[in-house]
N, C-alpha and C positions, 0 to 999 in steps of 0.2 A: 631312656634305654628300657626295653621290654623287661618285665620281671624275670623271664626265662633266661636272660643273659647275665644276671647277677650270680655271684659265686655262692651266696648263702640262699638256697632255694628250699623253703620249708614245705611248700605245697606244689603239687602239679594239678592243673585243671585240664580234664579230659572231656572232649565233646562227644556226644552220641546223637546222631541225626535220626529223626523219626521217619521211617520209610512208609510207603503206602500200606504195606502189609501189617503195620503196627498201629494204624489209625484207630483211635477209640479205645485202646487198651489202657488199663490202669498203669499209672506211673511205676509202681513197684514191680508189676508183672513185666512191663517193657524192659526195665533195667535188669531184672533178674535173667531174662532171656538173652539180652545183649552181652551181659557179663559172663554167661555160661556157668560152668561148675565152680568158679572161684567164689561166687557169692550166692547164698540162698535168698529166697524172698524175704525171710526174716532179717537177714544181714543187710539187705537193701533198705528195708524199712528203718533200720537203725541209722544207716547213712543219712536218710531223709530226716529222721528225728534229730540227728546231731548237727543239722544245718550244712551238710556237705554236698547237697544237691541244689542246683539253682536252675531257673528257667527265665526266659526273657519276659514273657507276658502272661503266663498261666500260673495257677496256684501250685505251690510245692507241698502237696499232700500225697500220701501213698495211694489214696483212692481217686486222685484226680486223673482225668483222661488225657492221653497225649494226642497231638495232632500232627498229621503228615507235614513234613517240611520243617518242623521246629527242631531246635537243638537243646538237649538237656546236658548240663555240665555237672561233672562230679569232681570234687577235690580229694586228692590222695596225698598222704605224706610222702615225701621224697625218700627213695631208697638208694643204696649204693649200686653203681652200675659198672660193668666191665668197660675196658677202653673202647672208644669209638673208632671204627675202622676208616672212616672218612672225615676229614676235617672240613671239607667244603663240598658243595653240590655243583656239578657241571652245569653251567648256564648256557642255554641255547639262544635266549633273547631276554632283553630287559629294557623297559622304559619307565616312566614315572608312575604308571598304573599297574603294570603286571610284570611277572618274571616267569619264564618258562625254563624248566630244568630237565635234565636226563637223570632220573632217580636211579641210584645203584640198587641192585637186588640185595635184600637183607636189611634195608633201612625202613623203619616205620614212617608212615605219613605224618602222624601226630603223636604226642605223648600218651602213655598209658599209666596205670598205677605202678608199673615196674620199670618203664623206660622213659627217660626224658631226653638224654643227650644224643642217642643214635636215632634221631628223628629229623624229618625234612624241615619241619617248622622251626625247631631249635637251631639246627645247623645253618639254615638259610637266614634266619633272623640275626644270628651272630655274624655271618658272612657279609650281610648287607648293612648291618647296623641299624635296622629298623624292623618293625613288626611285619609279619606276613600273614595272610589270611588264606585258609584252605577253601577251594571251591569244589574239590573232588578228592578222592583218595585212591591209592593203589595198595594192594595187599603188600605186606612186608617183603615177601620174596619176589614179587613182580617188579621188574625194572622198567624204565622208559619214561616217556614224555608226561610231564605234569605242568599245569599252569597254576600259579598262585597269584593272589591279588596283593597290592601294596596299600590299598585303602578300602574302607568298608563299602563304599558305593560300587567299586570295581568287583569286589567279592560278591555282592548281591547280584550284579549283572551276570557274572559268570555262572553263579549257582542257578539262576533262572534259566540260562541256556542249557545247562546240564539237566535240570529238572524237566524241561520241556522237550528234551531229546533233539535240540537244535545243533548240538556239537557232534561232529563226526569223529569216530575213534576207530583205529585199526590196530590190531595186535598181531604179533608173531608168536607162534606156539610150536615147540618141538614135541611131537607126540610119538607114542609107541606104534609100531606097525607100518606097513607099506600102504599108504592111502590110495585106494583104487580110483576114486572119483577126482575129476578136475576141479569141480566146485559142487557145493551142496548147500541147502538151507535146512537148518534144524528148527522146526516149529514145535516145541514141546514144553508145556507148562512146568514150572519148577516150584517146589514147596519144601517144607521140612520133611526130612527122611523119616522122622518119628522114631528114631532109635537112640542109642546111647549118646552119640555125638550130635549135640543139638544144632551146631552151626552147619552141619552137612546138608546140602540140598539134594533133592532127588526129583526125577521126572514123575509127575502125577501125584505128588504129595497131597495130603488132605487139604492143605491151604494153598494149593498150587495156583500160580499166576502165570499169565501168558508170557512166554519167553521165546524170542526168535534170534538166531545167530546165523550169519552168512559165513561159510568157510570156503577157502580156495587153496588148493595144493600148490606149493611153490617149489618143493624139491623132496626127493626121497632117496635113501640109499638101500632100500629093501628091508631094513630093520627099524629105522626111524623115518619120520617125515616132518617137513617144515610146512606149516599151513598159516595162512592169514585168517584172522577172525574179525568180523565186523558185527558187533552186537546191535540189533535194532531196538532192543529193550535193555533196561538196566537192572536186572535182578542180581541178587547176591550170588557170587561165584558162578555166574551164568556160563561163561566160556568153559570153565573147568568142568562143571557138571554136564554140560552138553557134550563135550569131548568124551568124557567117561561113558555117557549114555550110548554113544555111537560106536563104542569099542576102541577108541583111540585116546586113552587117558594121557594127560600131560606128563612128560618126563619129569621126575623129581617131585611130583605132587603127593605130599604125605597124606593129604586128606582124601583124595579121590582115586588113588591107586589101591586096588584091593578093597579091603573092608575098613580102611582108615586106621589100622592098628599102629602104623608108624606115626601117625598124627598123635595118637594117645601116648605113645612113647615120648614124643617130643614135648608134650604137655608135662610129662613126668620127668623130663630131662634124662631119658634113658636111651636115646637114639644111638645106635652103634654105627661104626664104619661099614659093616656088612649091610645094615639097613639102607644106608644111603647108596651103596653100590648097587643094591637090588633095584632102587628107584631110578638109577641111571644118572643122577646129578645131586649135588648138595642142596639145590634149591629147585623150586618149580620153574621150568624154562618157559616163562610167559613174559613177553616184552611189549609194553605200550609203544608201538612203533611210530604211528602217525596220529596227530591231533589237529583238528581244524575247527575254528570258532571265529566269532566276530569280536573285534576289540571293544572292550567295555566303554572306551572313551568316544571314539569317532565311528565305530561300527564297521570299520574296514575288515574284510576277510583276512584271516591269518592261518597259516598252516606250518606245522613243524614236524620234523622227523628226528627221532633219537637214534644214534648209531647202534647197530646190532652188537650186543655184548660179546665179549671174548669167550664166554663159556657155552655159547651156542655152537653145536657141532655141525650144523648145516647152514647154508646161505641160500638166498633165492637163486634159482637157475637163470 
């Protein structure tokens, strides 16, 4: 039985994947950026000194450099959590190597220092009675199709497909405004905005990297529009940042609607009902609609579609 399924859990192990933009950075600088305002660089160095940071093949020293594609693990003490809204994950497909689910909005992909139980990996491991392995992640508020592996080799195969952009992904997004175009391609590099909110991306940032997203209008009621999004690249918050850049921010997006003040309120746990009403939804209305990849065992092509969630006010025409 996986450790995460026992009742007495003293520690939570949280993975942080090194992206291309972090290649070559010091370990402490990388973790300080990924952890945001919760931990200073000095606090990260203490985590390392206390033996709470581990890596598969590289030295665990603050000054050591991180490499693209590696995973850095941090161990956090378990904390008390509120009740979990979902006891199980809706399964779209399962065999001996993989499981495909329709993730509910509001559920984290994996544990953090504050959340263990309301996570895909914990709930699915408990549901299946075996360990599951992440090959990719969806933001907490994003719903939709996720594939997870049931063994290490399958996880490695799936991760390589994601890493080399061989997996096709299509999202649904409800955005503000009446979209005028039938389809468009946004080719605009994304990087750090360089302001108070470190996780927020912006077009043309100092460390901007190539980012391309195809958009197609599916429906509009004159006030809101439903669009599909196909990311050609895999940058952090790519769809959300590109939609905000072209003047059609995602409904419910606390980070990219306006200046991100609602996001900061959420961090401080100060979001009001009026704030959410102004954003048009309690969560960001982004849904991982379709996912296509090759089976990690026999290589056959597979494609899955997650049902459109009930909180979407529009459906494809």
